[in-house]
C-alpha positions as CSV (number, residue, x, y, z in Angstrom):
1,M,-12.5,14.7,7.3
2,E,-12.1,12.9,9.1
3,K,-9.6,9.5,8.2
4,V,-10.5,6.1,7.9
5,S,-8.6,2.8,8.4
6,I,-9.4,-0.1,6.2
7,I,-8.1,-2.7,7.7
8,I,-7.2,-6.6,6.5
9,P,-6.3,-9.5,7.8
10,V,-4.9,-11.9,5.0
11,Y,-3.1,-15.6,5.0
12,N,-2.4,-17.7,1.6
13,R,-5.1,-15.7,-0.1
14,A,-2.3,-14.7,-3.0
15,E,-5.6,-13.8,-5.6
16,L,-8.1,-13.2,-3.6
17,V,-7.4,-10.5,-1.6
18,K,-6.0,-9.0,-4.9
19,N,-10.7,-7.9,-5.3
20,A,-10.8,-7.2,-1.7
21,I,-8.1,-4.4,-2.0
22,K,-9.6,-2.8,-5.5
23,S,-12.7,-2.9,-3.6
24,A,-11.1,-0.9,-0.7
25,L,-9.0,1.6,-3.3
26,N,-12.6,2.4,-5.1
27,Q,-13.9,3.8,-2.5
28,S,-15.8,7.5,-2.8
29,Y,-14.5,8.8,0.4
30,P,-11.0,10.2,0.1
31,N,-9.7,10.4,4.3
32,I,-8.5,6.4,4.2
33,E,-5.8,4.6,4.7
34,I,-5.4,0.8,3.5
35,V,-3.8,-1.4,6.6
36,V,-2.9,-4.4,5.1
37,V,-1.8,-7.8,7.4
38,N,0.6,-10.6,6.2
39,D,0.2,-13.6,8.8
40,G,3.0,-15.0,8.1
41,S,2.0,-16.4,4.9
42,T,3.9,-19.0,2.6
43,D,2.5,-18.6,-1.0
44,N,2.7,-15.1,-3.5
45,T,1.2,-12.5,-0.7
46,L,3.4,-11.0,0.3
47,N,4.8,-10.2,-3.9
48,V,1.0,-9.2,-4.0
49,L,1.0,-6.8,-0.8
50,E,3.9,-4.3,-2.5
51,E,2.8,-4.7,-5.6
52,F,0.1,-2.6,-4.0
53,A,2.3,-0.5,-2.3
54,S,4.6,0.2,-4.4
55,V,1.8,1.5,-6.3
56,Y,-0.4,3.5,-3.7
57,S,0.4,5.5,-1.2
58,N,-2.2,4.8,1.1
59,I,-1.5,1.2,1.8
60,K,0.1,0.1,4.3
61,V,1.2,-3.4,4.2
62,I,2.8,-5.3,7.2
63,T,4.2,-8.9,8.0
64,Q,4.3,-11.3,11.9
65,Q,4.7,-14.7,11.8
66,N,1.3,-16.5,11.4
67,R,-0.7,-16.2,15.3
68,G,-4.3,-16.3,13.5
69,V,-6.5,-13.2,12.2
70,T,-7.0,-12.4,15.5
71,V,-3.2,-11.7,16.1
72,A,-3.3,-9.7,12.5
73,R,-7.0,-7.4,13.2
74,Q,-4.6,-6.5,16.8
75,T,-1.4,-5.6,14.4
76,G,-3.7,-3.8,12.1
77,L,-5.3,-2.0,14.8
78,Y,-1.9,-1.1,16.2
79,N,-0.9,0.5,13.2
80,A,-4.2,2.4,11.7
81,T,-3.5,6.1,11.3
82,G,-7.5,6.4,10.9
83,D,-11.3,8.5,13.0
84,F,-12.3,5.5,12.0
85,V,-11.5,1.8,11.0
86,V,-13.9,-1.4,8.3
87,F,-12.2,-4.6,9.6
88,L,-12.6,-6.5,6.2
89,D,-12.1,-10.4,4.8
90,S,-9.4,-11.0,3.1
91,D,-11.9,-13.0,0.7
92,D,-14.6,-10.1,1.2
93,L,-15.3,-7.4,-0.6
94,I,-17.1,-3.5,0.2
95,N,-18.8,-1.3,-2.1
96,N,-17.8,1.9,-3.7
97,V,-19.7,3.8,-1.1
98,Y,-19.3,2.0,1.7
99,V,-17.3,3.8,4.2
100,E,-18.7,7.8,2.3
101,E,-22.2,6.1,3.5
102,L,-21.5,4.4,7.1
103,M,-19.2,8.4,7.5
104,K,-22.8,9.4,6.8
105,V,-24.7,8.0,9.0
106,Q,-22.3,8.3,11.4
107,R,-22.7,11.6,11.3
108,N,-25.5,11.6,11.8
109,S,-26.4,9.6,14.4
110,D,-22.9,10.3,15.9
111,A,-22.6,6.0,16.7
112,S,-19.3,4.9,18.0
113,V,-20.4,1.4,16.4
114,L,-22.0,1.6,12.6
115,L,-24.1,-1.7,11.0
116,A,-23.8,-2.3,7.3
117,R,-26.2,-4.3,5.4
118,R,-24.6,-7.2,3.5
119,F,-24.9,-10.3,1.5
120,Q,-23.9,-13.8,1.3
121,K,-22.0,-15.2,-1.6
122,L,-21.0,-19.1,-0.9
123,N,-21.4,-21.6,-3.7
124,N,-24.0,-21.4,-6.2
125,Y,-26.1,-18.8,-3.5
126,I,-26.1,-15.5,-3.5
127,T,-28.3,-14.0,-0.3
128,L,-29.2,-10.6,1.5
129,R,-29.2,-10.7,4.4
130,Y,-30.8,-8.4,7.1
131,H,-33.1,-7.0,9.7
132,K,-34.5,-4.0,9.9
133,Y,-32.8,-1.7,12.6
134,P,-34.5,1.6,13.2
135,E,-31.2,4.7,12.3
136,S,-29.7,5.1,15.4
137,F,-30.5,2.7,18.7
138,K,-29.0,2.1,22.7
139,I,-28.7,-1.9,23.5
140,S,-29.5,-0.6,26.7
141,K,-32.4,0.5,25.4
142,N,-32.9,-1.7,22.7
143,P,-32.0,-5.1,24.0
144,N,-34.4,-7.2,21.7
145,Y,-31.8,-5.7,19.0
146,L,-28.9,-7.9,20.7
147,P,-30.0,-11.1,19.2
148,T,-30.2,-10.0,15.4
149,I,-26.0,-7.9,14.5
150,W,-24.2,-10.0,12.7
151,V,-21.5,-11.7,14.7
152,G,-18.5,-10.0,12.8
153,V,-16.8,-7.8,13.5
154,T,-17.2,-6.8,9.1
155,S,-19.9,-5.4,7.5
156,K,-19.4,-2.5,10.8
157,M,-17.1,0.0,10.9
158,F,-15.5,1.6,14.8
159,K,-14.7,4.6,16.4
160,K,-10.7,3.9,16.3
161,D,-10.2,5.1,20.6
162,E,-13.7,2.2,21.7
163,I,-12.5,-1.6,20.0
164,Y,-10.4,-3.9,20.7
165,V,-9.9,-7.4,19.3
166,P,-8.9,-9.5,22.3
167,D,-7.2,-12.7,21.7
168,F,-9.0,-15.7,22.9
169,G,-6.3,-18.5,21.8
170,L,-9.2,-19.2,19.4
171,I,-8.9,-21.1,15.6
172,A,-12.7,-20.2,14.8
173,N,-15.5,-18.0,15.2
174,E,-13.0,-15.7,17.9
175,D,-15.5,-12.2,17.1
176,L,-18.7,-14.2,18.7
177,A,-16.6,-14.8,22.0
178,Y,-17.2,-11.2,22.7
179,I,-19.0,-9.4,20.3
180,Y,-22.1,-9.2,21.5
181,Q,-20.8,-8.0,25.5
182,Y,-18.9,-5.5,23.3
183,L,-22.5,-4.6,21.5
184,A,-24.1,-4.1,24.6
185,E,-21.7,-2.0,26.0
186,K,-22.3,0.8,23.1
187,N,-23.8,4.2,23.9
188,K,-24.7,4.0,20.3
189,I,-25.4,2.2,17.4
190,A,-26.3,3.1,14.0
191,C,-27.3,1.7,11.6
192,S,-27.3,2.4,7.1
193,N,-29.9,0.7,5.5
194,K,-28.1,-0.1,1.7
195,S,-26.6,-3.4,0.8
196,I,-22.4,-3.2,0.8
197,Y,-21.0,-5.3,2.3
198,T,-20.1,-9.0,0.1
199,L,-19.0,-12.0,2.3
200,G,-17.3,-14.4,0.1
201,L,-16.0,-17.9,1.7
202,A,-13.0,-18.8,0.5
203,P,-13.1,-22.8,-0.7
204,N,-10.8,-23.8,2.0
205,S,-11.4,-20.9,5.0
206,L,-11.3,-21.8,8.2
207,A,-15.1,-20.5,8.3
208,R,-15.7,-22.5,5.3
209,D,-15.1,-25.6,7.3
210,Y,-17.4,-24.4,10.3
211,I,-20.3,-23.7,8.3
212,Y,-19.9,-27.7,5.9
213,G,-19.9,-28.9,9.9
214,N,-16.6,-30.3,9.9
215,L,-17.2,-32.2,13.2
216,D,-13.6,-32.2,13.9
217,H,-14.6,-28.7,15.3
218,I,-17.4,-28.9,17.5
219,D,-15.5,-27.2,20.2
220,N,-15.4,-23.9,17.8
221,T,-18.8,-23.4,18.8
222,I,-19.3,-23.8,22.0
223,K,-16.1,-22.2,23.5
224,P,-17.2,-19.3,21.9
225,L,-20.3,-18.9,23.8
226,E,-18.3,-19.6,26.9
227,I,-16.3,-17.2,27.0
228,E,-19.2,-14.2,25.5
229,Y,-20.9,-15.8,28.7
230,G,-18.5,-15.2,31.0
231,L,-17.9,-12.2,30.2
232,F,-21.9,-11.3,30.2
233,Q,-21.6,-12.4,33.9
234,K,-18.0,-10.2,34.5
235,N,-19.3,-7.0,33.4
236,N,-22.7,-7.6,35.5
237,L,-24.7,-8.0,31.9
238,L,-26.2,-11.3,32.4
239,E,-30.0,-10.4,34.2
240,K,-30.9,-7.4,32.5
241,Y,-29.9,-9.7,28.5
242,Y,-30.2,-13.4,30.4
243,L,-32.7,-14.1,27.7
244,E,-30.3,-11.9,24.3
245,L,-27.6,-13.9,25.2
246,E,-29.9,-17.3,25.3
247,A,-31.2,-16.4,22.3
248,V,-27.5,-15.6,20.4
249,F,-26.6,-19.1,21.9
250,I,-30.1,-20.7,20.8
251,K,-29.4,-19.4,16.8
252,N,-25.5,-20.3,17.2
253,I,-25.9,-23.5,17.9
254,M,-28.6,-24.5,16.1
255,E,-26.6,-23.2,13.5
256,R,-24.3,-25.5,14.4
257,I,-27.3,-28.3,14.4
258,V,-28.3,-28.2,10.3
259,N,-24.6,-27.7,10.1
260,I,-24.0,-31.2,11.3
261,K,-27.0,-32.4,10.0
262,M,-25.8,-31.6,6.3
263,S,-22.7,-33.3,6.8
264,N,-21.5,-36.1,5.6
265,E,-20.8,-38.0,8.8
266,S,-22.6,-41.2,10.4
267,K,-25.6,-41.4,11.8
268,D,-24.6,-42.6,15.2
269,V,-21.6,-38.9,15.0
270,K,-24.2,-37.2,14.0
271,N,-26.4,-37.7,16.9
272,K,-23.1,-37.2,19.6
273,L,-22.0,-34.4,18.0
274,I,-26.0,-33.2,18.2
275,G,-26.6,-34.8,22.2
276,I,-23.7,-32.3,22.6
277,L,-24.8,-29.1,21.8
278,I,-28.6,-29.5,23.0
279,N,-26.6,-31.1,26.8
280,Y,-24.6,-27.7,26.4
281,L,-27.3,-26.1,25.6
282,E,-29.6,-27.0,28.6
283,T,-26.5,-26.7,30.8
284,R,-26.6,-22.6,30.7
285,F,-30.3,-22.2,30.2
286,P,-32.1,-24.5,31.0
287,N,-35.5,-22.9,29.5
288,W,-34.1,-22.0,26.0
289,R,-37.9,-24.0,24.4
290,V,-39.6,-21.2,26.2
291,N,-37.2,-17.7,25.1
292,K,-39.6,-15.1,23.5
293,Y,-37.6,-14.7,20.8
294,L,-38.6,-17.9,19.3
295,K,-42.1,-17.9,20.7
296,Q,-41.8,-14.5,18.7
297,R,-40.4,-15.6,15.7
298,F,-37.6,-13.1,15.9
299,V,-36.2,-15.0,12.5
300,G,-38.8,-12.5,10.8
301,F,-39.7,-14.5,8.5
302,P,-42.3,-17.5,7.7
303,L,-40.7,-20.5,8.5
304,D,-41.4,-22.1,5.5
305,S,-39.1,-19.6,3.5
306,F,-36.1,-21.6,1.3
307,F,-33.5,-19.9,4.2
308,Y,-31.7,-22.1,6.7
309,L,-28.6,-23.0,4.2
310,N,-27.1,-19.4,4.7
311,L,-27.7,-20.1,8.6
312,A,-28.4,-17.0,10.1
313,L,-32.1,-16.8,12.5
314,P,-32.2,-13.2,12.9
315,T,-31.7,-12.2,8.7
316,A,-34.7,-12.4,5.6
317,M,-32.6,-13.6,3.1
318,R,-33.7,-13.7,-0.8
319,T,-32.0,-16.7,-2.3
320,E,-31.4,-17.3,-6.3
321,K,-31.2,-20.6,-6.2
322,V,-33.7,-23.0,-5.9
323,P,-33.4,-26.1,-3.3
324,N,-33.4,-29.2,-3.6
325,E,-34.2,-32.5,-1.6
326,E,-31.2,-32.4,0.3
327,D,-31.6,-28.6,1.2
328,L,-35.8,-29.4,1.6
329,N,-35.3,-31.9,3.8
330,T,-32.4,-29.8,6.3
331,L,-34.6,-26.9,6.3
332,E,-37.0,-29.8,7.1
333,M,-35.4,-31.1,10.2
334,F,-34.6,-27.2,11.7
335,N,-38.3,-26.5,11.2
336,K,-39.0,-29.7,13.4
337,T,-36.4,-28.3,16.5
338,L,-37.8,-25.2,16.6
339,K,-41.7,-25.8,17.1
340,K,-40.1,-28.0,20.0
341,S,-39.6,-25.3,21.7
342,R,-43.2,-23.6,20.8
């Protein structure tokens, strides 16, 4: 039976990481190890991890100086002994059949990347995020799937000897800098139709700052996109996947614009930052407004649906909360932006 390593990077998440570890321990798949990388935490995180490790022999705790989530994942990957690896963030959860389900999909497909559908929890919102894929596919033959795949390395499983986690010195959106180039070169990708990963944002996480429009971090959108663009060029993928990469840029920049619109900054500051993002998009992709994925509504649902507070064009969502006036204003702004592209 193949071994699966669950890698959990953690920094100052003493309480939240308990639930992440418990969800990993609760897996129905028997042959797993849990590699937790303590990235220089200054709170009680290390004590929590050592307590778990003293009880469960399949938990390995590694402590390093604080160097960021990418280096922590690299450390976990280096120390993992599994045939397959799963990346689990310290504020996320996996269903008890997560590993078993993805391994079943892997055996049926022999894919090197396995995708899972996921829930997202953000404040009072709980959404189901998904895109319909065939059981297995190749990006080379189905390029239209590329911009629809969730950007993170979480909610996925990888063959250990085929996954790498490069460090570009970014403080946010690290996965965005390389994941699409990586996926474009994979021989086969397979997907589970079960929603078995729960994405949750910690109250003071960098990801939360990004989603809510911390305007000091606007480069957290531009820099990873620029790196991704460079990788497509370097690996001779840009011409083949030009429209798909363009759609990735559109999606991420429109998400960021919504973040800015939702922020508490002044109108002048918002307009300035939106202008920077649009100018960057038009510099890289001058004809983005006629991208075929916009015309085909690759979002997969009507534009008057309430979806965009969770900020992902290629997903269908359901929410438990009725939108308020501010929510609707945000959606109206996005609709106007998208209509200009037609």
